[in-house]
Each structure stands twice: as structure tokens, then as C-alpha cells.
C-alpha positions in Angstrom: 81.3 114.0 106.2 82.9 112.2 109.4 86.3 111.0 108.5 86.2 107.4 107.4 89.0 105.3 109.4 91.0 102.9 107.3 93.1 100.0 107.5 96.0 98.9 105.1 96.6 95.6 104.2 100.3 95.1 103.3 103.2 97.1 103.0 103.4 97.2 99.3 105.3 99.7 97.7 102.0 100.9 95.8 100.3 101.7 98.8 103.5 103.0 101.0 104.6 105.5 97.8 101.2 106.3 96.4 98.2 105.5 97.7 98.8 105.9 101.6 100.6 109.3 101.0 97.3 110.3 98.9 94.9 109.0 101.0 96.9 111.1 104.2 96.1 114.3 102.2 92.2 114.3 102.6 90.4 115.6 105.8 87.6 113.0 104.7 89.4 110.0 106.1 92.1 108.8 108.4 94.7 106.1 108.0 94.4 104.6 111.5 96.3 101.0 111.0 98.6 99.1 108.8 99.2 95.2 109.0 102.0 93.1 107.5 102.4 89.6 108.4 105.7 90.6 110.1 104.9 93.3 112.9 108.7 94.4 112.6 107.8 95.5 109.0 104.5 97.1 110.2 106.1 98.8 112.8 108.4 100.3 110.7 105.9 101.3 107.7 103.6 103.0 110.1 106.7 105.0 111.7 107.6 106.0 108.2 104.2 107.4 107.3 103.0 108.8 111.0 100.3 105.7 111.0 99.0 105.3 114.8 98.8 101.8 114.8 100.7 98.5 113.4 99.8 94.9 113.1 101.5 91.7 113.0 99.0 90.0 110.9 96.2 90.9 108.7 93.5 89.1 110.5 94.4 91.0 113.8 94.0 94.2 112.0 90.5 93.2 110.8 89.3 92.5 114.4 89.9 96.3 115.3 86.5 97.6 115.4 87.7 101.3 114.7 88.4 100.4 111.1 85.6 100.8 108.8 87.6 100.4 105.5 90.8 98.5 104.3 92.9 99.1 101.3 94.2 95.8 99.6 97.5 95.9 97.7 98.6 92.4 98.1 99.6 90.4 94.9 97.0 89.5 92.5 96.3 86.1 93.7 95.4 87.4 97.0 93.0 89.8 96.3 90.0 87.7 96.2 90.6 85.7 99.7 91.8 88.7 101.5 88.9 91.0 100.3 86.3 88.6 101.1 88.0 87.9 104.7 87.9 92.0 105.2 84.2 91.8 104.2 83.1 89.1 106.3 84.9 91.2 109.2 82.4 93.8 108.3 84.9 96.4 106.5 84.5 98.0 103.1 87.0 97.1 100.8 89.0 99.1 98.4 91.1 96.1 96.2 93.9 97.0 94.0 93.6 95.9 90.3 93.4 93.6 89.0 90.6 92.6 91.3 91.2 88.6 90.7 93.2 86.6 88.2 90.2 85.5 86.5 86.5 86.3 86.0 85.4 83.2 87.9 87.5 83.9 90.7 86.3 87.5 90.6 82.8 86.1 91.0 83.4 84.7 94.1 83.1 88.1 95.6 79.3 88.0 95.0 79.3 86.0 98.2 80.4 89.0 100.4 78.0 90.3 102.8 75.5 92.8 100.5 76.2 96.0 103.2 79.6 96.3 102.4 81.3 98.4 99.6 83.6 96.2 97.5 85.4 98.3 94.8 88.2 98.0 92.4 91.2 100.4 92.8 91.2 102.1 89.4 92.1 105.7 90.3 92.0 106.5 86.8 88.1 107.0 86.9 88.5 109.3 89.7 91.4 111.4 88.2 90.4 115.1 87.2 92.4 114.9 83.9 90.2 111.8 82.9 86.9 113.3 84.3 87.9 116.1 82.2 88.0 114.0 79.0 85.2 112.4 79.4 83.7 116.0 79.7 85.2 117.2 76.6 84.0 114.0 74.7 80.3 114.3 76.1 80.5 117.7 75.1 81.0 116.9 71.7 84.5 118.5 71.3 86.0 116.0 69.2 83.4 114.9 67.3 82.1 111.1 67.5 84.7 109.3 69.1 86.1 106.2 67.0 89.1 105.1 68.6 91.2 104.6 71.8 94.9 104.4 71.6 97.0 103.2 74.6 100.6 102.5 75.1 101.9 101.9 78.5 105.7 100.2 79.2 108.1 99.7 81.9 111.0 97.6 82.1 111.3 95.0 85.1 113.4 91.9 84.8 113.7 91.2 88.5 113.1 87.5 89.1 111.8 88.3 92.7 109.3 90.5 91.5 105.3 88.9 91.8 105.1 90.9 88.1 107.3 88.0 86.8 105.8 85.2 88.5 102.8 83.8 86.4 101.7 81.5 89.6 100.6 84.6 91.3 99.0 86.6 88.3 102.2 88.1 87.3 102.5 89.5 83.5 101.6 92.9 81.5 98.3 92.1 80.6 97.1 91.6 84.4 99.2 94.8 85.6 98.9 97.1 83.2 96.8 95.9 80.2 93.7 96.1 82.4 94.0 100.1 82.3 93.4 100.5 78.4 90.5 98.1 78.9 89.3 100.1 81.8 89.4 103.4 80.2 87.8 102.5 76.8 85.2 101.3 78.6 85.2 105.0 80.6 85.0 107.0 77.5 83.3 105.0 75.2 80.6 104.6 78.0 80.2 100.9 76.2 81.5 97.4 76.2 83.6 95.6 73.7 81.5 92.9 71.9 84.9 90.8 70.5 88.3 91.5 71.5 91.7 89.9 69.8 95.1 90.0 70.9 99.2 88.9 70.2 101.3 88.2 73.3 104.9 87.4 73.6 106.0 85.6 76.6 109.5 85.8 78.8 111.2 82.4 78.0 112.3 82.5 81.5 109.6 83.8 83.6 106.7 82.5 81.3 105.0 86.0 81.7 103.5 88.0 78.9 106.1 90.5 78.7 104.5 92.4 75.8 100.8 92.1 75.0 99.1 93.9 72.0 95.2 93.7 71.5 92.1 95.1 69.7 88.9 95.7 71.4 85.6 96.1 69.1 83.1 98.1 70.8 80.9 98.2 67.9 79.5 101.4 66.3 82.8 102.2 64.5 84.5 102.3 67.9 87.8 100.1 69.0 90.1 100.1 71.5 94.1 99.4 70.4 96.9 99.1 72.8 100.6 97.9 73.4 101.5 97.1 77.1 104.9 95.7 78.1 106.7 95.3 81.1 110.2 94.9 79.3 110.6 98.2 77.3 111.7 101.5 78.0 109.2 103.5 80.4 106.5 105.4 78.7 102.7 106.2 78.7 100.6 108.0 76.3 96.8 107.6 75.4 95.3 109.1 72.3 91.6 109.7 72.2 90.4 109.9 68.2 87.3 111.5 67.2 85.8 112.8 63.8 86.5 116.4 64.6 89.7 116.2 66.6 91.8 114.3 69.1 92.6 114.0 72.7 96.4 113.4 73.9 97.0 112.6 77.8 100.1 113.4 78.5 100.5 111.2 81.8 97.5 109.2 81.4 97.9 106.6 84.5 101.0 107.4 86.7 99.9 111.1 86.8 102.2 113.3 89.3 100.3 114.7 92.5 102.4 117.9 92.6 102.4 119.0 89.2 99.5 119.9 86.8 98.2 117.4 84.6 98.1 118.0 81.0 96.3 116.7 77.8 96.6 118.4 74.2 93.0 118.7 72.3 93.5 119.2 68.5 91.0 120.2 66.1 91.1 119.6 62.5 94.4 121.0 61.7 96.9 118.3 62.5 99.1 119.1 65.3 97.4 122.4 65.9 95.8 122.9 69.0 95.7 123.8 72.6 97.6 122.2 76.2 95.0 122.4 78.6 96.4 122.3 82.1 94.1 121.1 84.7 95.2 121.9 88.8 97.1 119.9 90.7 95.5 117.0 92.3 96.0 113.3 93.4 94.1 110.7 91.8 94.9 108.5 94.8 93.1 110.9 97.2 90.3 111.7 94.7 89.7 107.7 94.4 89.8 107.4 98.3 87.2 110.1 99.2 84.7 108.9 96.5 84.8 105.5 98.1 84.3 107.0 101.5 81.5 109.1 100.4 79.7 105.7 99.2 80.3 104.3 102.5 78.5 107.3 104.3 76.0 107.2 101.9 76.7 110.5 100.5 76.5 109.3 96.8 75.6 105.7 95.0 78.9 103.3 94.4 80.0 104.4 91.2 82.0 100.9 90.9 81.3 97.7 92.3 82.0 93.7 92.1 79.9 93.6 88.8 82.1 96.0 87.0 85.0 94.5 88.2 83.6 91.2 87.2 83.2 92.6 83.7 86.7 93.7 83.5 87.9 90.5 84.3 85.8 88.6 81.6 87.5 90.9 78.9 91.1 90.3 80.2 90.0 86.4 80.0 88.8 87.1 76.3 91.9 88.4 75.5 93.8 85.1 77.2 91.5 83.1 75.3 92.4 84.7 71.7 96.4 84.2 72.6 95.5 80.4 72.3 92.8 80.3 69.7 94.4 83.0 67.4 90.6 84.4 66.7 88.2 86.8 67.8 86.4 86.1 71.4 83.9 87.4 73.3 83.9 88.6 76.7 
């Protein structure tokens, strides 16, 4: 496949530390440019990562005819406007999650040119361990899947961090609560019929620092989760079935330099096997899949409508916080 040439919008940590290094491992793409609002910052990032071009504005980079696709890891409130700007410049866009702050905002992406691919950057849907978990579920390894349980937390009390600013889409549900929603939809291959939630908000920042949710997928299936931005770092996913369970050890921040592991149990409690998967980089796999869609080697697996649906579910959880009731997405 002819390598897809990429530009990176901003020098955000997620891009610099995880996504770009992962992308650079692939022979199917080239990261040719990075942009920042300050040319000095862009040049420094380009030098650090070995990127040929640097730009002092996003607009300038989007005018570069060599660039075919862009990765947008800006703060949440800038996801839609910059994604639309890039799409209208003829660039395919892989936008960091969540794709918007609300479903209504996400729906603006329907105005993008139809010949441009836009996808939400949920790398887990391309990760080797998640593909294997779904394969085992479909194979019937743990019987009928009844529950997905997620715990995901980290500690961040930095007042300057964008995740602690409610005006630009901060808070736990938007930042990491989107993962339980995405992986449960992925495993159940279905949409929730109703959701309910509890929230604890930081008294100073006003963002949700802890959120717990329950999503009813019908047919005796549900998602339950707890996410927090002010708890000790931890993450784990349990997929429970009528004949066993799958425990994914590091479900979201899977290390790119060591094997990913999952525990598969049968009907005897805590008796089972650890499955060790080959070393892989989920960010590389995500970019490669997006590139294949650009080159028309495969149909896009996820697009704008999928991202809007994810936001509708998030919106419903926030409505439940206010109503104290079950809400329909």
C-alpha cells in the first residue's frame, strides 16, 4: 500500500508520547508534519520525534498539499471545529476521543465533505487484545455474555490541566467514561436501551471526578462501570458470561513493548489460563486501519454516525445525573 502522509494538529501529550511514536512504527504511513500555535513549539516537537516539517499554525499545515490525513488530539471543545476545518481542506481526519462535548455538536460533522473519512480515535477497537476478546466471545468461549464491568482511574488535581476545566469538556465521563461505553458496544455488538448514573463533582473544578454508570443493553446484558480522575491509577475489564469470564489485564493503556494478557476462566472460580498475545502497538494498528480506508483497501469500520451514537449515550448519562432516573440515549 502506498504510505498515507499524515500531519499532526498540536503537540498534545497523547500524540507526542503515544500516538505518533506508534504511527512511526508502520511502513503504511508517514508522519510528515506537525503544527502548533507557536512555530518554536512545533519545531521542537518535530526535532524531538524526527518529523520533517513544522508549522506555526494549524491553518498553514492544512494548506500543505502533501498531507492526506491529520490526527487531531486538541482539547475536547476544539475537536469538531478543527476536524471540520481539516475536512474542508480535503484532509481525512482521525480525531481523538471524545469526538465532541455533546451529540448535537458531534452532528455538525455531518456537514463535512462526503469524500473525506472522519473517525473517532478509539484505539481499543483495533487492539490485538480486544479483537481476541471479541473473537472468544463470538466463539462462545464464555457462553452467553451477560455483563461487562469496567474500572478505570487516575489521579489528576492539576488546575491547569484541560481535564479539570468544565468549560472545554473536562471531567471523567468525557475523558475516560467514553471507554466503557465503547468497549461494551464493541463486545455486545449492540446499543444500550437505557442508562443511569451517579456523579461526584470536584467542589473547586466543578468537573465530575468520579462517575458510576449502568447501561441496559436488553436481553439480560448490561454494562457497569466506575471511572475517576481522582483515585489511585488502576484499570481492569471483566466480561462475564454463562460459562466463564474474560479479564483484560491492561485494557486501555496497553503497553506497546510487552505482550498484552487476558485471563480466561471457565466454571471453576479463579481456575483458568492467562492468554499472552504478541507484542503490538494499538496506536499503530489504529492508524493503519484508517489508512486502509483512505486507500480504499477496506470499508471504514467506524465513522461519524458511530461517534454521534457514542455521544448520545454520554449525553444520556449526564441527563441521568440531573433527573436521577433512567434515561434513553
